[in-house]
N, C-alpha and C positions, 0 to 999 in steps of 0.2 A: 330559468335554466342557467347554470353556472357557465361562464365563458371558459373555454379550454385555455390553459396556461401555455404560453410559448416559452420554452426553456432552451437556451443554447449552452450546452455543457462543454466547457473549454478545458482541455487537459494536454500537458506536454507528452503524455504517453497513454496509449489505449490498447489493451490486450484484445485480439491476438496480433495487432499490427505492430505494436512496439511496447517494450516493457523493461524496466530496470528493477521494479519492486511492486509493492502492494497497490500503489496508485494506479498502475496499469490495469490491474485486476478490477479495481473499483470502477474505473472509467469504462471498462468493457462490460460491466454488468449492471451498475446502478441505472444508467439511462434506460435499459430495457424495463426495469421495474417502474421507473417514472412514466414510461409510455403505458405500462399496464395500469398505472394509477390515474390515467386520463390526461396526461400532459402531451402536448406536441413538442417532443424533445428531439434536438439535433445535436450531434457531437462535432467538435472541430479540434484538429490536432495537426502537428507538422507532418509532412510527407518525407520521412527519413529514407536513407539509401535502400534499406531492406524492404520497403513497401512498394511492391511491383504492381503495375496496372493489371497485368494479365492474371497474376496469382489471385488478387482480391477483387477482380472484375470492377475496376475503377473506370470512371469516365470523366473526361475533362468537361467541367460545366462553366467555368469562366476562364477564358484564354489568357487575359492579362488584366491585372489591377495595378495601376500606377499611382503613386502618392509621394508626398514629401515627409521625411522625418527630419525635423530641424532644417538644415540647409541641403541635405542630400536627397537625391531622387531614388526611389526604390520601386520595384515591380515584382509581382509574383502571380501565380495562377492557382486555380482551385479545382480539385478533383472531388468526385463523390463516390461513395460506396455504401455498404450497409453493415451494421453490426451483425455478425453471424447469428443465425437463428432468430432474426427479428426484422422488422421493417424500419428500424431506426436509422436515419441517414447519418453518415459520417463524412464530414468534409475534411479534405487534406490540403493544407497550405503548402504549395510547392515553390521552392526556390533553391536551385542547386547549390549556389554559393554558401548558403546557410545550413542546409539540411542534408546534403549528400556528403556524409562523413563516415568514417569507420564505426564510430560510436555515437551516442546521442548527446551526452553532455561533456564527456572527457575522453582522453586517450592515455593509456599507460598510467592511470591514476592522477593525471593532471588535467584540470578543467581547460576547456577551450578558451583561448584569450578573448575571443569575440562573443562570449555568451551573452553579454549585455546587449550587444548589437543584434544578435540572432533573435532573442526573445522580445526585444523592442519591435523588431520587424514583424514577428509573429503576432504580437498583440495588436499592432496597427492593422495588419492584414485581417484579423478577426473583425475589427470594427468597420473597415472599408468593405469587407465582403458582405456584411449585413445590408449595406446600401444597394448591392448588386443582386441580392438573393430574391428580393420581392417578398421578404418574410421578416417580420420584426419580432425579436424576442421581448418578452415582458421582463425576463431576468436572465442575466449571464451568470452561470455558476462557474467560478474560477477555482483553480486548484494549484496550490504551491507557488513558489516565487516566480516560476517561469511565466505565469499568467497574471502576476500581481500588478503589472502596469495597466491592465485593462480598466480596473476601477479608477486609477489615477487619470487616465485619458478621458474617461467618461465625466470626470469632474473638472477637466481642464479643456483639452483640445476638442473634445466631442460633447461639450456640456449642453448643446441644443438637443441631444438625444435623451429621451426620457426612458432609460433602461435601468432597472434595478440590478444590484450585484450581491451575490452571496459568495464569500471567499472561504475555501476549506484549507485548513492547515493539516497536512498529513504527517509532517515531521518538522518540528520547529528548529531542529538542529541544522536544517538547510535553509539559508536565508537569502541567498543571492546578493552577496557583498561585492561591491566594485569601487574602484578609485573615483573620487570626486571629479577628476579631470575628464572622465568618460561621460559625464552627465549629458553633454550635447548630443551623444549618440541616441538618447531616448527622445529628443525633440522637446523635452520639458524645459521650462524656464528655471533660472537659478533660484527664483523665490520659493520653489518647492523644496529646496535643499536647506532645511532648518530642522530644529528639534521637534517641531510639530508636524514635520513632513517626513521625507525619506532619509534625512541625515542621521547617521549612527556612528558616533566617535570618529567623525571626519570622513566617513565612507558613505556611499550609497547603499541603502538596505531596502531591497525590493519587497521582501516579506513584510517589513514594517509598513511600507506604503500600502500594501494590500489590506493589512489589518485596519489602518487608519481610514482609508478612503472607501472601503466596502460598506454597504448598508447593513449587512449581517455577516458575522464571522462564525464558522463552525470548525470543530475538530472532531476526531474520529472515535471518541469515547467520552462519557461523562467524567470519569476519574481524570483522564488526561487534560480535559478542559480546566479542571481545578489545579492540576499539577503545574501547568504552564504559566499559571499566575503566581508561582512561587519562584524564589531565587534559585532553588536547586534544579528546577526543570525549565525555567523560562528562557534560558540562553540569552539573557540580557534584554529580553522584550517583555518581561513580567509586568513592568510599569505600564507599558502601552496596552497590554491585555487587561490589566486591572481597570484602566480608564474605560475600556470597552466591555466590561464584564456583563453589563445588562443586555448587550447584543451578542454575547458569546454563548454558543450552544455545543454540547457534546452529543454526537449521534453515532452509535456503534455501527461499524461497517457490516454489511451482509455478505452472504456467500452465494455464488451462482451454483445452485444444486444441479443444474443441467451438466455442469462441468465436474463437480465434486460430489459424487454419490457412488458408493461401492456397488450398488445394485445395478448400475448402468454404465460403469466406468470401462471404457475400451482399453485403457492403459494397463489394467491389472489382469493377472492370469486367471483368477477365480472371482466371480462376482458373488456378493453376499449382502445380507441385510440384517436387521435386528432379529429377524426370525430364523436366520440361518448363520448366526455368528460363528459357529464351529468351522465354517468354510474359510474363515479368515486364516486358519493355519496353512492353507494352500498358498496364500499370498506371502506368508512368512517364508516358506520354503523357496518360493520363486525369488524373493528378495535376496535370500542367502545365496542361492545359485548365481544370480546376477552379479553379486558383489564378491564372489569367491570366498564365502565364509562357510565353515562346516555346517551341515544340516543337523542342528541340535534343537531341542525344545527350550533352551535357555531363553530368558527374556531378551528381546531386541529393543534397543533404544535408538530412535531415529532423531535426526536433527537436520533441518533445511534452513540455511541462514546465510546472510551476508557475514563474512568472517571479519568482524572488527569488535572493538571494545564495547560499543553501544549494545551489541547483541550478546554480550556476556562471555566472549571468548577469553577475556583476560582471567576471569575466575575459573572457567572450565579447564583451561590448560594447566592450572595450578593443581587440580585434583585428578588429572587424567591417569597418572600412574596408579593411584588408589582405585579409580574406577575399573581399570583394566585387570586388577587383581580380583575383582568380583566375578561371579559366574554369570556374565552377560556377554552380549555382542552389541556393537554400536555401528551405525551407518550414518555418515555425514555427507551432506551435499551443499556446495556453495563456493563462492569466491570472495576475495576481499583483500585484506592487508597482506603484503608479502611476508611479514614477520610470522603471521599465523599460518600461512601456507607452509613455510619452512618448518615450523614446530610440528604441525600435524603430519607432514611427510615423515618426519623422524619417528613419531608415534606409530604411524602406519607400518613402518618397517619393523619396529620393536614388537608390535602386537598384531602381526599379520593375520592370525586366526581369530582375532576378536574385534578388529577395527577396520572398517572400510571407509577411506577418505576419498571423496570424489570432488576434485577442485575444478568444477565447471558447473554449468547449469543445464539440466536436462528435464523437460517437463514430464516425460514418461517415467523416469526414475523417481521424480518427486511424488507422483501418484503411487508408485510401487512402495516407496518408503512409508507413506501415510497408511497404506493398506497392510503392509507386512510387519510393521513395528508394533510392539506392545505398549511402549511408552514413547512420548515425544517431548524432547527437551527444548525449553525456551527460557534461557537464563538472562534475558535482556536486562540491561541496566535501566533502560526506560523503553516503553513500547506504546506508542500512541494508540493503536488498536490491536494489531496482530491479526492475521488471518489463519496462521498455521493451527492455532488451537481450535478454531472453528471447523477447519477441515478434519482435524483429528477426532473431534467429537463424532462427526458423521461416520468416520471409519472405525469407530470402536477402539481408538488408540488414545491412551490416557496421557494428558499433558502434565509435565512437571515444570513449573514456571515461577519466575520472580513476581511478587505481588505488586504490580505497577500498571498504570494506564489501563488499556483495554483488557489486559490479562486479568487484572483485579476485577474488572466489570463483568467478565464473561465466564471465568472459571470459579466454580463453587468448591472451596477447599475441603479436603477430607478431614472430618472431625467426627467424634462419636454421634453428635446430633444430626449432622448432615447425612451420615450413613443410615441412621435410624429412620430418617424421613425420605430416603432415596433421592437426595438432592446433590450429593457429592459428585463432581465430575472431574476432579484432578487434585494435584498437590501443589501448594503455594509455599514459597519461603519469603519472609518479610525483609530480612536483613541481607543486603547485597554483599555476600562474602563467599569465598570458596567453601568454608566450613558449613555454612547454612545451605548452600547448593548441594553439597555431599549428603547432609542430613536428610534433605527432602528426597533425594534419589534413593537413599537407603530405606527410608520409610516406605516409599512407593514399591520397592522391591520386596519388602517384608509383607506388605498387603497383597502383592501379586500372588504370593504363595497361598493366600486364603481365597480359594477360587470363588466361593459364594459372595464374599464381600467385593472381590474384583469385578464379578459379573454385574453387581449393583452399580458400580461406578461406570462401567462400560455402557450399560443400558441407559443410565441417566444422561450420559453424553449423547448417545445416539438418538434419544428422544427429543433433545433440545432443538429448537427451531431458530436458526440465525439466517433465515432467508432475507431477501431485500424488502419484503412486503411492508414490514413495520417501519424500517428506516425511510423508505420511499414516502410513506405517509407523513413522517415528520418533516422531510424536506419540502413536500408540497405545502404543508402548513406555513413553513417559513417563506417559501416563494410567494404565497398569497399575501403574507405580511409585508414583504418587500415591495410587491407590485401594487399594493392597495386593493387586491382582489378579494 
């Protein structure tokens, strides 16, 4: 009989407790699938200001853990809850001076000055907590730069612990860069600060450390795992990743269909499935009403995104006037760079009957946009995986996207042959430019008029399965490799 694998899933954010992006969604759903695949999985994350004991039924399980980082004394406590809809334990590292803030990583667009200190403390707390839990993980699954010190500590300060590490890069553009003078805050010796360690053009680079010191490195789609080994997408770490290419894997993220399924979604006005796709029109009307748009049957384009260049806002705003002269409506949801907020506010005033711009984040509206839109726009310059297209498939909403990363892995482009064999699930453009984005939208709108062909694309998307079952099996295989199991 196979021994059950003990996995500690370590993430700086976990939905529904905390979230700034897709990582939160992954951390809130993958561990449940890992438990379903037979792992004893536990999650650990910071206890931010918004995470209340009463709301989430948390109990304090360790009153105080004290330790040294370098020359300073630190202490924190540990709370325990459960991932909603599961028996998966979630541990919350509590320390008011580090985690009770207005935001998680930054305020007013500016990173917290003590982020290195905050996440050094968190990483140390993770490893000291294990000693107090009476439970030893075979593998710690780390995510992004905020947890990248854990593999370093396990190879240095905690080298007596025989725990494997798997490190997932969700977006290589965020690396955790800090001044060399702050190294002492990590408790690491100066001999780690070199080209074979965490030194990067005279700075500390935590992500680089995570890549070098982990047993296995993964990222969130096969195409992205190849892209980040090139100069165009590697953000300066392509050489380090090339050196680790034999230990680098791309695994596509899954979707939590308990949360994202139009047949059971509590956020939408009319529930529907592939067998009752006509009911989707009711969701379109509801979205139009919610967003103050005229109730017409013209195609609605949805977009839920961080508003910055990486997400394609630079090429979108270039063609917005041309788009607004088409017979469409558009609903946008998200926050980001001030420059894009200001540009979109002007467009909203100029095209008030065609464009709804919502400069905030609202989960209910996000579900309504997925259900009520005909098309979903994802013009990202690069996209490690992307979850929006996977949600869109399930909701019968057809994605129009740049052919990059996980978008290239998951969307089957509309062509005569893919339509003929009922495989097409969306529209891709290869060259990142305003013109090519506009051409892809125009093509999708012309196909929309052909109801028979459109139904084929919608149906193929709704039939696709991007649950966590398959990715969870791939992670379990890698955990076994790491742990020698």
